[in-house]
C-alpha positions in Angstrom: 0.1 -0.2 0.1 1.8 3.6 -1.2 1.7 6.2 1.9 -1.1 8.6 1.3 0.1 12.5 1.8 -2.4 15.0 3.1 -2.3 18.8 3.0 -5.1 20.5 4.9 -6.1 23.8 3.3 -7.8 26.5 5.3 -8.5 29.3 3.1 -10.9 32.0 4.4 -12.8 33.9 2.0 -14.0 37.8 2.8 -17.5 38.4 1.0 -18.7 41.3 1.2 -22.4 42.1 2.2 -25.2 41.1 0.1 -22.8 39.8 -2.5 -24.3 36.1 -2.2 -27.6 34.8 -0.1 -27.2 34.3 3.4 -27.2 30.7 4.4 -30.2 30.8 5.6 -31.8 31.4 2.4 -29.5 29.6 0.0 -30.0 25.9 -0.2 -27.7 24.9 -2.8 -24.5 26.0 -4.5 -25.0 29.1 -7.4 -23.6 29.0 -10.7 -21.6 32.0 -9.4 -19.9 29.6 -6.8 -19.4 26.6 -9.2 -17.7 28.7 -11.8 -15.6 30.6 -9.1 -14.5 27.0 -7.9 -13.9 25.8 -11.4 -11.9 29.0 -11.7 -9.7 28.7 -8.8 -8.9 25.3 -7.9 -7.2 24.7 -10.8 -5.1 27.8 -9.7 -4.8 26.4 -6.1 -3.7 22.9 -7.3 -0.5 24.9 -8.7 0.3 27.3 -6.0 0.0 24.7 -3.5 1.5 21.8 -5.4 -1.5 19.6 -5.0 -1.2 16.2 -7.3 -3.7 13.5 -8.5 -3.4 11.3 -6.3 -3.3 13.3 -2.6 -5.7 13.8 0.1 -6.8 17.1 0.9 -9.2 18.0 3.9 -11.5 21.0 2.7 -12.0 22.7 6.2 -16.1 24.7 6.2 -17.0 23.1 2.7 -19.7 24.7 2.7 -22.2 24.1 -0.2 -19.4 22.1 -1.7 -18.1 24.0 -4.7 -14.3 23.4 -4.0 -15.1 19.8 -2.7 -16.4 18.9 -6.6 -13.9 20.1 -8.3 -10.9 19.2 -5.8 -12.6 15.8 -6.4 -12.3 15.8 -9.7 -8.5 17.0 -10.0 -6.9 14.7 -7.2 -8.5 11.7 -9.4 -9.7 8.3 -8.0 -6.5 7.7 -6.3 -7.2 10.8 -4.5 -9.5 11.4 -1.8 -11.4 15.0 -0.3 -12.5 14.7 3.4 -15.1 17.7 3.5 -16.5 19.0 6.4 -19.4 21.9 7.2 -21.4 22.6 10.2 -23.9 24.0 8.8 -27.0 21.9 8.3 -28.6 23.1 5.2 -24.9 23.7 3.7 -23.9 19.8 5.3 -27.4 18.6 3.4 -26.5 20.3 -0.1 -22.7 19.1 0.0 -24.3 15.6 0.2 -26.3 15.9 -2.0 -23.7 17.2 -4.7 -21.5 14.6 -3.6 -24.1 12.0 -4.4 -25.3 13.5 -7.6 -21.6 14.0 -9.1 -21.1 10.4 -8.3 -17.8 11.7 -6.2 -16.7 8.5 -4.6 -13.2 9.8 -3.4 -15.1 12.3 -0.8 -16.1 11.6 3.0 -17.9 14.5 4.1 -18.4 14.8 8.1 -19.4 17.2 10.3 
């Protein structure tokens, strides 16, 4: 069994008031969040020197936009541990993982 290398990435995003719906109103990923993750994750993979097959923790994953993109970028031999404390975010994250058939994601609270 090959060793598993993990990098924990903690990224704080400052979002100006009103830029996105509040978590009380939002129940799923928005098109803007998906597009942002699609644009940002490849650059983060490069900056953080992440490679397919690595393991990553998406702490405070929100609705799962980055989790989905990291899962795809890390490939079937990689893994994403994704967590969120908000109930609606966690449910949306679980739904997104199931809908996208992501088998390399562990989601938790």
